[in-house]
N, C-alpha and C positions, 0 to 999 in steps of 0.2 A: 696502273701498270699492266702490261699485256703478259698473260701466262703463255707457257710453251704450247699448250693445247688449244689456244684461242684460234679461231678461224683465220686463215691467211688471205690476204687480198693485195698482192703486189701492185704498186702504183705504176710500174714501168718495167722495161726489159731487165734492168739491173736486179730488181727484187724478184722477178720471175725466174731468172737464171740461178739466183741464190736458192730459191725454193726447189727448183729442179735438182740442184746439187744435193740438197738435204734428202730429197726423195730417193735419189740414186744411191746415196750412202745407206739409207735405211733398207732399200731393196737388196743391197748386196749381201746382207746377212752377216752373221758373226757378231762379235762384240763391237759396239760402235758408240760414239758420242759426237754430237754436233754442238758447237758453242755459237750461239747468236750473241752479238755484241753491238755496241753503238758508239758513234762519235769518237773514234779512236784517234789518239794523238801521241806524239813522241818527239824526240829531238831530231828525228830522221825523216826524210821525205817531205812531201808537201802536205800540210794539214792546217786546220783552223788556228791553232796556237801560233804557228810560224807566220801565217797571214796576218793575224791581229797584231803581232809584234812589229811586223814591217809597217803596217798601216798606222799603228799607234805612234811610231817614231816619225812618221811623215805628216800626220794630221793632228789638229786640235780636237776634232770631233768625228766620231764614227757612228753610222747608223747600222744597227744590227737587229736581226729578226728576234722578236720577243715572244711570239706565240707558238713556236715549236719547242717542245719540252722533251728532254732526254737525259741520259746519264753519260756525261763525258767519261771516257775510259782510257787510262794510260796503257799503251802497248806493252810495257814491261809487266804490268799486272795481269794482262791477258796471257802472256807467255808463262808466268808463274802459275796461273790457274790451270793452263793446259798441262803443264808438267805434273801438277798435283793430281789432276784427273787421270793421267796415264799411270802414275804410281798406284793410285787407289784401285783402278781397274785391273792392273797387273797383280796386285797383292790380294785383291778380293774379286775374283772372277765373277762372283754372283752379283756384283754391284749392278744396279739398274743402269743401263745405258739409255740412249735416246737424245732428245733435244734439251739443251740447257741454255738458260739466259745468264749473261754476266755483263754487268755494266756498273760504272762508277756511281757513287753517291756523294752528295744529295742530288736528286734530279734538279735540273736547271734549264733555263732557256739559253739560246745562243747568246743573247744579250747579257745574261747573268755570267755566263762563261767568259765573255769578252771583258766584262768589268773586273772579274777576278784576275784575268791575265794582265790587264793594265795595272791593277793594284800590286800584284806580286812582282811585276817587272819594273815598278817604279815609273811608269809612263803616265803623263798627265792627260792624255786624250780622254775626252768625255764620251761615254757611250749612250746614245739615244735609242730608245726602243722604237721599232717599227713593226707593222704586221707583215706577214709573208706576202700579202698582196702587193706591198710596196717594193718587194725584191723578187721579181719574177725570175725563174730559172727554167732551163729547158726540160728538166726532169721534175715531176711532182714530188714533193716532200711531205711526209706525214706530220701533222701537228703534234701527235702523241707518239713519241719513240720510247716512252718509259717501259722498262722491262721488269717483270716480277722475277727476282733472282732467288726465291725461296727454295726451289728444287736443288740448285747447285749447292746451296748451303746445307740442305738436309742430306744429300747423297755424298757430298765430298768434303763438307766442312769448310767451304770456301765462302768467305764473306765479301760483300761488295766493298771495293776499295774506295777510300776518300779521294776523289779526283783532285781536290785542292792540294793534297800532299804530293800526288803524282805530278801535278803541274809544277810544284816547287822543285822537284827532282829534275824535270825536263828543263826548266829554266837554268838550273845549275849546270846541266850538261851543255846547254847552248852557250853559256858563259865560258865554260872550259874550252869549247871548240873555237871561240872567237879570238 
């Protein structure tokens, strides 16, 4: 897992602009915190969960990248963590600010995530593992997106959320919308 103070090396414009934003926030001064997260999903907007549900309903077999590893993170848990950070920083102004990592647990590949989506949604589509080289994308993607979330736990008492429980909540929300 990558620590907050690990050297950064953005792979493209997206990552470079995120880094520039972090640097701008830090340079502005005052009390501040930046939360880095990964693989965000919810019942809203376009995301991996909704894509897999659509494809899993249309196909018997899906090929999904298995060599990229990260922590799927429910958007609702990110919002709750942000609110906790704000409350702690307001109530304890001496709290260390800075950059924090927050991601779901356990770490998984995209293929693992897809299999869990199929299982929880009751879809029969089989998920076959493929390497990233078999799924080219315009933007380079890191193989290791795992984040060390120890600092946010220490400073704010925020534990990594189990993304499988978050997935169950998202699937319930999607059923309610249908």
